[in-house]
N, C-alpha and C positions, 0 to 999 in steps of 0.2 A: 397461593404462591405458584407462579409458573415454574416449570422444570428448570428453565435457564437460571432463575434466581438461586437455585440450590447448587449450581456448579461451583466446585472448589477451585478448579484450574481450567486453563484453556483446553486441555485434552478432554475434560468433561463436556465442554461445549461442542467440541468436535464429535464426540460420541452422540450427543443429542442431534447435531446437524445431520449426521449419517442416518439416524433413525427417521428423520423428518423428510429428507430429500430423496427423490428417485436416484438410483445409482448414477445415471448419466450426468445429473446436475451436481451431485456430490463429487464425482470424479473430476468435474470441471474445476471445482474449487481446489480439490485435494491433490490433483495430479501435477506432474512435471513433464519435462521433455525426455525423449528417448528412454534410457535405462533408469532415469530419475536418481542418478547418483548425486547430483547437486542438491536436489530436493531433500534427500536424506542427510547428506553430509553437512549441509549448512546448519541443520539443527544439532546434529551430533557434535559438531566442532566446538560448540560452546562449552561442552564438558571437558575439553582439553585445556581450557584456561581455568586454573584453580585459584581460589581466593585466599588472601591473608587479610588481617584486620588490625585496626588500631584499638588499643585497650584504654579504658578509663578516660573516655572522651565524653563531654557533655552533649548528649543527643536529645535534650528536652525540646529542641526546635529543629525540625527537619525542613530544609529548603530544596524542593524538587524542581524549581523553575529553570527554564532554558530559553534560548532564543530560537524562534522558528520563523523563517522568512522575514527576518528583521523585526519581529514583534515578540514581546515577552509572553511566554506560555507558562501556566502554573505547573505543567508536567513536561517531562523531557521527551514525550512521544506524541505523535499525532496520526491522523487518519490518512493512509496512503490511497491513491486513486486505484479503483478496481472497476473494470468494465461491467456494465449490465447487472447492477446489484439486485434488480428485481427478479433475476433468475433465482435468487436464494430466498427472497421474501417478496412474492409477486404483488402483494397489495401496496407496499410502500418502498422497499428497496432503499435507495439513496436517502430518502427523506427520513427514514427511521435512524439511519446512521448519523445524518446531519443533526438531528435533534439530540441524540446522545452526546455528540461532540459539544453542542451548545451548552448542555447542562454542566459540563466540567470545564468549559472554556478552552478546549484544545482545537487546533486548526483542522479544517476539513478540506481534503483534496478531491475534486470532482474529475472523473475520467472524461476524455474526449467522447468515449463510447458509453456515457452514462445513459441510464434508462429513465431518468426523470429530467425535466427541464431545468436549466440553470437558474432561472428566476425562482422556481419553486424550492430548489435546494437552498438558495440564498435566504429565502423567507423562513426556512426551517432552522437556519443557524445565523440569525442576524448579527450577533455580537461577537463572533469568533473570526479569526483570519480564514479566508477562503481562497483556495488555490485552484487554478484551472490547469489540467494536464493536457498537453497537446502532442501531436505527432506532426511530421512534415508530410502533407498530402501533395500529390502531384499538382493539384489545383491550389496555388497559393492563396487564391481568393477565399477558399474555405477556411484556411487558417486565420487569415486577417479578420474575417467576419466573426469567427468563433471568439477570438480574443476581444473584439469590440463588444460583443454581447456579454461576455464574462465581466468586463470592466463595468458595463452599464448595470449589471446585476449586483455589483459590489464586491467582486473578486479582486483581491489586492496582490496576489502572487501568481506566478506562472511557472510551470515546469515542463520542459521539453524532454520527452523520452526518446533516447537515441539507440536503444538496444533491440528495437522491434521493427527494423526496416524489412526484415524477412521473418515470417512466422516460424517459431520453433516447432519441432516435431513432437507435438503433445499426443502421444499414441493412444491414450485412453479414449480420447474423443472420437476418432474414427472407428475404434473398436466398438464403441457404444452407438455409432452412427448419430452422434450428437451434433447439433448445429445451434447457432444463436441467431434469431430466435429459435426455440425448440420446435421440432416438427415430429408429429407422431408417425411412426413407421412400424414395420413388423418387429424391429429390435427394441424400439423405445416404448411401445404401447404397453408391454407387460411390466416394464419398470415403472411407468407412470401409474398404472392401475394398482400397483402394490402400495402406493402412497396416496390414498384417496383425498386426504386433507390438502396436500399440496396440489393435486389435480383440480380440486374444487376452486382453490385460490387462483389457479391459472385461468380457468374457464370464466371466472367472475371478475377478472382484471383485464385492463387493456393489453393489447399485444406488446410483448417485450421487444424493444429495439432501440437503436441510437436516435432518440427522439429530438436531439438537438441538431439533427441534420434532416429534417423533413424535406422531402423533395429530392434528396440525394438518391440517384439511381445506383443501387448496389447489385441489381440483377438477381435479387433474392438470395444473395450469398450469405454465408456465415461470417463471423468476425475474422477467422483466419484467412479466408479468401479476400475479404476486404483489405486486410493488411497487405497481402501479396499483390493485389491488383491496383489498389488506390494509393498506397503509401509510396513515397518517392525514393527510389534506390540510388538516385544521383545526389542525394543530400550530402553536403559537406559542412565544414566549420563556417563557411561564409553564410550558409542558410541559418545556422544557429545564431550567428551575429545579427543577421537581419531580424530574426524573431525577437531577440533580446532588445534590440532597438525599437522594434514595433511595439513591444509590450511596455517598455520604459518604466520599469518598477522591479521589485524583487523577482529574480529570475534564476531558476535552477536548471542544471542539465543532469538528467537522471539516466543511469546506466553506464557510468564511468567505471573503468576497471584498471586503469594504469595511472601512474603519477604524471606521465607525459600528457595524457588527455586531461587530467585535472588542471594542469597549467594552461593548456589550450582553452579549456572551458572558461576560465577566468579571463584570459586574454581576449576572448570573443564575447565578453559581456555578462557572464554568469556571476551572480552575487553568491550563489551556493552551488556546491558540487555534491551530487547525490550518488553514492556508491551503491550499486544494486546489481543483482543477477536476475532480476525479474521473477523472483520467487522460484528459481529453478525451472522456469518455463520456456527459456530460450536455449542458449547453448549449454549442453550437459558437460559435466566434469569441470565446471568453472571453479576458480579459487573462491573459497568462502570469504564473504565480505569482511568478517572480523580479522582475517589475516592481511587484508589489503590496507586497512585504515592507517596504521602508523606511517607507512611510506608515503601515502597520499597527504596525510596531515602535515608531514615534514616539509612539503614543497608549497604549502598554502600559507597565506597571511593569516594570523590569528583572527583577523576581522572577517575572513571568508568562512561562511557556514559550511560544515561538512555533515551531510545527512547520510544515514545508513539504514538499510533494511535487509531482511532475509532471515527466515526461520525463527522469528521471535515468538516464543511461546511462554516465556517467563520474564518477570521483572528483572531477574538476574542477567538475562540476555541483554536487556536494555542497558543495564549498568556496565556490563562488559564491553559493549560497543562504545559507550561513552568513555570508559577508561582507556580504550584503544585509540581514541581521537575524535569520535563523532561529537558534533554539537547537539544533535537531536536524532531521534529514531522514528521511522515510519512503520506503522503496523498494517498488515494486510489480512492474511488468512485468520489471524487471531480474532479480529472483529467480524469477519465474514462467517466464521463458525458460530459466533454469537447471534448474528443476524438470522442465519438459517435456523438456529435452535429456537429463537424466541422473539424475532423482530427487534424493536427498539429496546425491550427489556433485556434481550440477549446481548445487544451491543453495550448497554449500560453495564451488564455484568462483566463482559470482557474487559472493558476499560477499568472497572473497579478492581478486578483481580490484578491487573498489571500495576495500577496505582498503588494498591496495598503492598504488592511485592516490592516495588521500587522503594517505598518509604521504609518498609521493614528491612530491606537489604542495606540501605544507607545506615540505618541504626546499628545493624549487626556489624557492619564494616567500620563503624566509628568514624564516619564521614558525614557530618551534618548537612553539608552543602554539596549538591551534585556538581556544582562548578569546580569543586576541589578534587573531584575524582580523577585519578590518572592511573597509568599503568604500573605504578609502584606496588600496588596490592594484588597484581596478577602474576601468576607463574604458569608458564606453558609446560604441561606435563611431558616428560621425556618419553 
């Protein structure tokens, strides 16, 4: 049995990931922007919402199904897009995650900056909803071509990320002199040599980079410089509407933080509003997502999906987000810790931990159907 299989919770997978990865790579997963207040607070905030429960309810059958990008999902959570997953598992990266999603039937989201080809990702998860995540590049032709290739590969949903026009100040990375793809220098060589297993995987695997943009001249820049130099700072709601029309299918706008922008998202073609603070990696001291959900849910039609993410480490976090108004929840670091800890087996374990947590939590709450979960069983601790 691999170590990842013995993990009891997501924090166990984080510990295993930290033991496996060079510090610079672990910090890239684990870190946030500036003082990392949002990074810490979004996890801690879940504890402020305390639970009540219904007694003497028949819980012999638990229904955890939810709607994700217009399709029925057996679980209320799915795989959030994360850039360059081969950084954390050089051999397979996104493919290991996609196969894990396929096993349980949950949606997989591929990042614009994925380190595996879209058609290979699609082949690894042929039977689940697949979502392509995009940004607005200065060259609109790049966006149009990526969407066309994603559709040809079988992707049925699209998500536009709008909170990353400017790269956040992720201070761990320059402190570690870390770039994507990684480069060995006087600072990183000692960290890499301390993790020989990871180093061997790196040297025996293809170079990590944004492989869905072969031929794109990034000048050898890391991801943060690509964001600052190649993403379009003139982007407006008209651009979002153009992209929604270009995609012509389930379309989410990710990184929404106000009820006014939620309404604008729908008015400009979004079928789903995705409330996110980018894992605490963009603007620091932002409001925890769980606090934003009710006011945003209140201005949306019941038919509009409301997706949430941020700091999810327990199934109870997923349940609390849904009770506060989310239709479904996207997970990021939780599965990346699993990927780094044990590849596909580690992602399997992360998903299983959260799945079991959700099922157990519904039973303990006396709410057999997750669709019936609402804020009446939550109390905000004074």
